[in-house]
N, CA, C and O atoms as a CHARMM CRD file, in Angstrom:
* protein
*
  208
    1    1 SER  N    -17.12900  69.64000 -61.04100 PROA 1      0.00000
    2    1 SER  CA   -17.87500  68.45400 -61.50600 PROA 1      0.00000
    3    1 SER  C    -17.72500  68.29000 -63.02100 PROA 1      0.00000
    4    1 SER  O    -17.77100  67.17800 -63.54700 PROA 1      0.00000
    5    2 LEU  N    -17.54600  69.41600 -63.70500 PROA 2      0.00000
    6    2 LEU  CA   -17.37500  69.36600 -65.15600 PROA 2      0.00000
    7    2 LEU  C    -16.08000  68.64200 -65.51800 PROA 2      0.00000
    8    2 LEU  O    -16.03200  67.87000 -66.47600 PROA 2      0.00000
    9    3 LEU  N    -15.03600  68.90200 -64.73700 PROA 3      0.00000
   10    3 LEU  CA   -13.75500  68.24300 -64.97300 PROA 3      0.00000
   11    3 LEU  C    -13.88400  66.73600 -64.77700 PROA 3      0.00000
   12    3 LEU  O    -13.34500  65.94500 -65.55100 PROA 3      0.00000
   13    4 LYS  N    -14.60800  66.35900 -63.73000 PROA 4      0.00000
   14    4 LYS  CA   -14.83000  64.92800 -63.47300 PROA 4      0.00000
   15    4 LYS  C    -15.58700  64.29600 -64.63500 PROA 4      0.00000
   16    4 LYS  O    -15.28200  63.18500 -65.06800 PROA 4      0.00000
   17    5 LEU  N    -16.56700  65.01900 -65.12000 PROA 5      0.00000
   18    5 LEU  CA   -17.36700  64.51500 -66.23500 PROA 5      0.00000
   19    5 LEU  C    -16.49400  64.33600 -67.47800 PROA 5      0.00000
   20    5 LEU  O    -16.59500  63.33000 -68.18000 PROA 5      0.00000
   21    6 LEU  N    -15.64800  65.31400 -67.73800 PROA 6      0.00000
   22    6 LEU  CA   -14.75500  65.23800 -68.88600 PROA 6      0.00000
   23    6 LEU  C    -13.80800  64.05600 -68.76900 PROA 6      0.00000
   24    6 LEU  O    -13.56700  63.34100 -69.74200 PROA 6      0.00000
   25    7 LYS  N    -13.27000  63.85400 -67.56200 PROA 7      0.00000
   26    7 LYS  CA   -12.34700  62.74000 -67.35100 PROA 7      0.00000
   27    7 LYS  C    -13.03400  61.40300 -67.58300 PROA 7      0.00000
   28    7 LYS  O    -12.49500  60.52200 -68.25300 PROA 7      0.00000
   29    8 SER  N    -14.23200  61.26200 -67.02100 PROA 8      0.00000
   30    8 SER  CA   -14.96600  60.00500 -67.18600 PROA 8      0.00000
   31    8 SER  C    -15.33800  59.79400 -68.65600 PROA 8      0.00000
   32    8 SER  O    -15.35300  58.66300 -69.14200 PROA 8      0.00000
   33    9 PHE  N    -15.63500  60.88000 -69.35500 PROA 9      0.00000
   34    9 PHE  CA   -15.98600  60.77100 -70.76900 PROA 9      0.00000
   35    9 PHE  C    -14.77800  60.33500 -71.59500 PROA 9      0.00000
   36    9 PHE  O    -14.90100  59.50300 -72.49300 PROA 9      0.00000
   37   10 SER  N    -13.60900  60.90200 -71.28500 PROA 10     0.00000
   38   10 SER  CA   -12.40200  60.52400 -72.01600 PROA 10     0.00000
   39   10 SER  C    -12.06700  59.06000 -71.75600 PROA 10     0.00000
   40   10 SER  O    -11.60800  58.35300 -72.65300 PROA 10     0.00000
   41   11 LYS  N    -12.30100  58.60600 -70.51700 PROA 11     0.00000
   42   11 LYS  CA   -12.07300  57.19100 -70.20400 PROA 11     0.00000
   43   11 LYS  C    -13.01500  56.31600 -71.01800 PROA 11     0.00000
   44   11 LYS  O    -12.61500  55.28700 -71.56100 PROA 11     0.00000
   45   12 LEU  N    -14.26400  56.73800 -71.09400 PROA 12     0.00000
   46   12 LEU  CA   -15.26800  55.96900 -71.82300 PROA 12     0.00000
   47   12 LEU  C    -14.93500  55.91300 -73.31400 PROA 12     0.00000
   48   12 LEU  O    -15.03400  54.85600 -73.93600 PROA 12     0.00000
   49   13 SER  N    -14.54700  57.03600 -73.87600 PROA 13     0.00000
   50   13 SER  CA   -14.22200  57.07400 -75.29900 PROA 13     0.00000
   51   13 SER  C    -12.99300  56.21100 -75.58400 PROA 13     0.00000
   52   13 SER  O    -12.91800  55.55900 -76.62500 PROA 13     0.00000
   53   14 ALA  N    -12.02900  56.20800 -74.65500 PROA 14     0.00000
   54   14 ALA  CA   -10.84800  55.36700 -74.82900 PROA 14     0.00000
   55   14 ALA  C    -11.24500  53.89900 -74.78600 PROA 14     0.00000
   56   14 ALA  O    -10.72300  53.08600 -75.54900 PROA 14     0.00000
   57   15 PHE  N    -12.16300  53.56300 -73.89700 PROA 15     0.00000
   58   15 PHE  CA   -12.62800  52.18000 -73.78100 PROA 15     0.00000
   59   15 PHE  C    -13.36000  51.75200 -75.05000 PROA 15     0.00000
   60   15 PHE  O    -13.13300  50.65700 -75.56400 PROA 15     0.00000
   61   16 SER  N    -14.22900  52.61000 -75.54600 PROA 16     0.00000
   62   16 SER  CA   -14.98500  52.27600 -76.75600 PROA 16     0.00000
   63   16 SER  C    -14.03900  52.17100 -77.95400 PROA 16     0.00000
   64   16 SER  O    -14.27800  51.38000 -78.86600 PROA 16     0.00000
   65   17 TYR  N    -12.96600  52.96900 -77.95300 PROA 17     0.00000
   66   17 TYR  CA   -11.98100  52.89900 -79.03200 PROA 17     0.00000
   67   17 TYR  C    -11.26300  51.55600 -78.99900 PROA 17     0.00000
   68   17 TYR  O    -11.07500  50.91600 -80.03400 PROA 17     0.00000
   69   18 GLN  N    -10.85700  51.12800 -77.78100 PROA 18     0.00000
   70   18 GLN  CA   -10.21200  49.82400 -77.64200 PROA 18     0.00000
   71   18 GLN  C    -11.14200  48.71500 -78.10700 PROA 18     0.00000
   72   18 GLN  O    -10.71700  47.78200 -78.78900 PROA 18     0.00000
   73   19 HSD  N    -12.40500  48.82200 -77.73800 PROA 19     0.00000
   74   19 HSD  CA   -13.38900  47.79900 -78.09600 PROA 19     0.00000
   75   19 HSD  C    -13.53200  47.70500 -79.61800 PROA 19     0.00000
   76   19 HSD  O    -13.57100  46.60800 -80.17500 PROA 19     0.00000
   77   20 SER  N    -13.61000  48.84500 -80.27800 PROA 20     0.00000
   78   20 SER  CA   -13.74800  48.84500 -81.73400 PROA 20     0.00000
   79   20 SER  C    -12.48700  48.28700 -82.38700 PROA 20     0.00000
   80   20 SER  O    -12.56200  47.62400 -83.42100 PROA 20     0.00000
   81   21 ALA  N    -11.32300  48.55600 -81.78300 PROA 21     0.00000
   82   21 ALA  CA   -10.07200  48.01700 -82.32000 PROA 21     0.00000
   83   21 ALA  C    -10.05900  46.50100 -82.18800 PROA 21     0.00000
   84   21 ALA  O     -9.61400  45.79400 -83.09300 PROA 21     0.00000
   85   22 VAL  N    -10.54800  46.00700 -81.05800 PROA 22     0.00000
   86   22 VAL  CA   -10.59500  44.55700 -80.84100 PROA 22     0.00000
   87   22 VAL  C    -11.56000  43.90400 -81.82400 PROA 22     0.00000
   88   22 VAL  O    -11.24700  42.86100 -82.39900 PROA 22     0.00000
   89   23 SER  N    -12.71000  44.49800 -82.01600 PROA 23     0.00000
   90   23 SER  CA   -13.69100  43.93900 -82.95300 PROA 23     0.00000
   91   23 SER  C    -13.14600  44.00900 -84.38000 PROA 23     0.00000
   92   23 SER  O    -13.44700  43.14600 -85.20300 PROA 23     0.00000
   93   24 GLY  N    -12.34600  45.03400 -84.67200 PROA 24     0.00000
   94   24 GLY  CA   -11.73000  45.13200 -85.98500 PROA 24     0.00000
   95   24 GLY  C    -10.72300  44.01400 -86.19600 PROA 24     0.00000
   96   24 GLY  O    -10.64600  43.44000 -87.28200 PROA 24     0.00000
   97   25 GLN  N     -9.94500  43.70100 -85.15200 PROA 25     0.00000
   98   25 GLN  CA    -8.98700  42.60800 -85.24500 PROA 25     0.00000
   99   25 GLN  C     -9.71300  41.28900 -85.47300 PROA 25     0.00000
  100   25 GLN  O     -9.27200  40.45600 -86.26500 PROA 25     0.00000
  101   26 ARG  N    -10.82400  41.10600 -84.77400 PROA 26     0.00000
  102   26 ARG  CA   -11.59200  39.86300 -84.92000 PROA 26     0.00000
  103   26 ARG  C    -12.08800  39.70100 -86.34800 PROA 26     0.00000
  104   26 ARG  O    -12.00400  38.61300 -86.91700 PROA 26     0.00000
  105   27 SER  N    -12.60100  40.76900 -86.92200 PROA 27     0.00000
  106   27 SER  CA   -13.10800  40.69100 -88.29200 PROA 27     0.00000
  107   27 SER  C    -11.96000  40.42700 -89.26400 PROA 27     0.00000
  108   27 SER  O    -12.14500  39.74300 -90.27000 PROA 27     0.00000
  109   28 ALA  N    -10.77000  40.96800 -88.96600 PROA 28     0.00000
  110   28 ALA  CA    -9.60500  40.70900 -89.81100 PROA 28     0.00000
  111   28 ALA  C     -9.21900  39.24100 -89.71500 PROA 28     0.00000
  112   28 ALA  O     -8.85500  38.61900 -90.71300 PROA 28     0.00000
  113   29 VAL  N     -9.30100  38.68800 -88.50200 PROA 29     0.00000
  114   29 VAL  CA    -8.96600  37.27600 -88.30800 PROA 29     0.00000
  115   29 VAL  C     -9.97000  36.38800 -89.03400 PROA 29     0.00000
  116   29 VAL  O     -9.58500  35.39500 -89.65100 PROA 29     0.00000
  117   30 SER  N    -11.23600  36.73100 -88.96700 PROA 30     0.00000
  118   30 SER  CA   -12.26100  35.93700 -89.65700 PROA 30     0.00000
  119   30 SER  C    -12.11100  36.09400 -91.16900 PROA 30     0.00000
  120   30 SER  O    -12.51300  35.20800 -91.92300 PROA 30     0.00000
  121   31 GLY  N    -11.54200  37.20300 -91.61700 PROA 31     0.00000
  122   31 GLY  CA   -11.32600  37.40800 -93.03900 PROA 31     0.00000
  123   31 GLY  C    -10.16200  36.58600 -93.56800 PROA 31     0.00000
  124   31 GLY  O    -10.12600  36.25600 -94.75400 PROA 31     0.00000
  125   32 GLN  N     -9.20500  36.24900 -92.69800 PROA 32     0.00000
  126   32 GLN  CA    -8.03800  35.48000 -93.12700 PROA 32     0.00000
  127   32 GLN  C     -8.38900  34.09000 -93.65800 PROA 32     0.00000
  128   32 GLN  O     -7.89400  33.71600 -94.72100 PROA 32     0.00000
  129   33 PRO  N     -9.22300  33.31000 -92.96400 PROA 33     0.00000
  130   33 PRO  CA    -9.54700  31.97100 -93.48500 PROA 33     0.00000
  131   33 PRO  C    -10.16600  32.00200 -94.87600 PROA 33     0.00000
  132   33 PRO  O     -9.87000  31.14000 -95.70400 PROA 33     0.00000
  133   34 SER  N    -11.01200  32.97500 -95.13700 PROA 34     0.00000
  134   34 SER  CA   -11.63200  33.06600 -96.46100 PROA 34     0.00000
  135   34 SER  C    -10.56800  33.36500 -97.51700 PROA 34     0.00000
  136   34 SER  O    -10.65500  32.87300 -98.64200 PROA 34     0.00000
  137   35 ALA  N     -9.56400  34.17100 -97.15800 PROA 35     0.00000
  138   35 ALA  CA    -8.47600  34.45800 -98.09000 PROA 35     0.00000
  139   35 ALA  C     -7.66600  33.19800 -98.34300 PROA 35     0.00000
  140   35 ALA  O     -7.23700  32.94100 -99.46800 PROA 35     0.00000
  141   36 VAL  N     -7.45700  32.41100 -97.28900 PROA 36     0.00000
  142   36 VAL  CA    -6.70800  31.15700 -97.43300 PROA 36     0.00000
  143   36 VAL  C     -7.46300  30.19300 -98.34100 PROA 36     0.00000
  144   36 VAL  O     -6.86300  29.55000 -99.20300 PROA 36     0.00000
  145   37 SER  N     -8.76800  30.09100 -98.15200 PROA 37     0.00000
  146   37 SER  CA    -9.57000  29.18900 -98.98800 PROA 37     0.00000
  147   37 SER  C     -9.56800  29.68300-100.43800 PROA 37     0.00000
  148   37 SER  O     -9.61600  28.87700-101.36700 PROA 37     0.00000
  149   38 LEU  N     -9.51300  31.00200-100.63100 PROA 38     0.00000
  150   38 LEU  CA    -9.43800  31.55400-101.98400 PROA 38     0.00000
  151   38 LEU  C     -8.12800  31.15300-102.64200 PROA 38     0.00000
  152   38 LEU  O     -8.11100  30.76300-103.80900 PROA 38     0.00000
  153   39 GLN  N     -7.01800  31.24800-101.89300 PROA 39     0.00000
  154   39 GLN  CA    -5.71800  30.85000-102.42500 PROA 39     0.00000
  155   39 GLN  C     -5.73300  29.37400-102.80600 PROA 39     0.00000
  156   39 GLN  O     -5.20300  28.99000-103.84800 PROA 39     0.00000
  157   40 ARG  N     -6.34300  28.55300-101.95900 PROA 40     0.00000
  158   40 ARG  CA    -6.40500  27.11100-102.22100 PROA 40     0.00000
  159   40 ARG  C     -7.15500  26.83300-103.51600 PROA 40     0.00000
  160   40 ARG  O     -6.71900  26.02700-104.33700 PROA 40     0.00000
  161   41 SER  N     -8.28200  27.50500-103.69000 PROA 41     0.00000
  162   41 SER  CA    -9.07200  27.28600-104.90400 PROA 41     0.00000
  163   41 SER  C     -8.28600  27.75600-106.13100 PROA 41     0.00000
  164   41 SER  O     -8.39100  27.15500-107.20000 PROA 41     0.00000
  165   42 ALA  N     -7.49900  28.82700-105.98300 PROA 42     0.00000
  166   42 ALA  CA    -6.68100  29.30600-107.09400 PROA 42     0.00000
  167   42 ALA  C     -5.60500  28.27900-107.42500 PROA 42     0.00000
  168   42 ALA  O     -5.32100  28.02300-108.59500 PROA 42     0.00000
  169   43 VAL  N     -5.00800  27.69300-106.38800 PROA 43     0.00000
  170   43 VAL  CA    -3.96800  26.68200-106.59800 PROA 43     0.00000
  171   43 VAL  C     -4.55800  25.45100-107.27500 PROA 43     0.00000
  172   43 VAL  O     -3.95800  24.90400-108.20000 PROA 43     0.00000
  173   44 SER  N     -5.72500  25.01500-106.82200 PROA 44     0.00000
  174   44 SER  CA    -6.36400  23.83900-107.42400 PROA 44     0.00000
  175   44 SER  C     -6.74800  24.14900-108.87400 PROA 44     0.00000
  176   44 SER  O     -6.70900  23.26200-109.72600 PROA 44     0.00000
  177   45 GLY  N     -7.11200  25.38300-109.15300 PROA 45     0.00000
  178   45 GLY  CA    -7.43800  25.77100-110.52100 PROA 45     0.00000
  179   45 GLY  C     -6.20700  25.72200-111.41200 PROA 45     0.00000
  180   45 GLY  O     -6.29400  25.29300-112.56300 PROA 45     0.00000
  181   46 GLN  N     -5.06400  26.15500-110.89900 PROA 46     0.00000
  182   46 GLN  CA    -3.82100  26.08900-111.65800 PROA 46     0.00000
  183   46 GLN  C     -3.45700  24.63900-111.95600 PROA 46     0.00000
  184   46 GLN  O     -3.02200  24.31300-113.06000 PROA 46     0.00000
  185   47 ARG  N     -3.63800  23.77500-110.96400 PROA 47     0.00000
  186   47 ARG  CA    -3.29900  22.35700-111.13400 PROA 47     0.00000
  187   47 ARG  C     -4.14800  21.73200-112.23500 PROA 47     0.00000
  188   47 ARG  O     -3.64400  20.98200-113.07100 PROA 47     0.00000
  189   48 SER  N     -5.43800  22.04700-112.22700 PROA 48     0.00000
  190   48 SER  CA    -6.32500  21.47700-113.24600 PROA 48     0.00000
  191   48 SER  C     -5.93700  22.01300-114.62600 PROA 48     0.00000
  192   48 SER  O     -6.05200  21.29500-115.61900 PROA 48     0.00000
  193   49 ALA  N     -5.48400  23.25200-114.69700 PROA 49     0.00000
  194   49 ALA  CA    -5.05200  23.82300-115.97000 PROA 49     0.00000
  195   49 ALA  C     -3.78800  23.11700-116.44600 PROA 49     0.00000
  196   49 ALA  O     -3.62300  22.87600-117.64200 PROA 49     0.00000
  197   50 VAL  N     -2.90200  22.78800-115.52100 PROA 50     0.00000
  198   50 VAL  CA    -1.65800  22.09600-115.87800 PROA 50     0.00000
  199   50 VAL  C     -1.96600  20.67900-116.34700 PROA 50     0.00000
  200   50 VAL  O     -1.35500  20.19500-117.30000 PROA 50     0.00000
  201   51 SER  N     -2.90200  20.01600-115.69100 PROA 51     0.00000
  202   51 SER  CA    -3.23800  18.63300-116.05800 PROA 51     0.00000
  203   51 SER  C     -3.88500  18.58900-117.43900 PROA 51     0.00000
  204   51 SER  O     -3.79500  17.57500-118.13000 PROA 51     0.00000
  205   52 ARG  N     -4.53600  19.67600-117.84800 PROA 52     0.00000
  206   52 ARG  CA    -5.11200  19.72800-119.18500 PROA 52     0.00000
  207   52 ARG  C     -3.97900  19.81300-120.21400 PROA 52     0.00000
  208   52 ARG  O     -4.23900  19.86800-121.41600 PROA 52     0.00000
């Protein structure tokens, strides 16, 4: 029964690892738009500096 318990535990830990990896990818994806908006604001700032 101990072996069965170990197997089920390893399955569970693998599942939780996959879940954390997926949530990490999601947070990375949500972080991308903010980086894009930052680049845009930097570009608009350069343009205003050039127009001056």
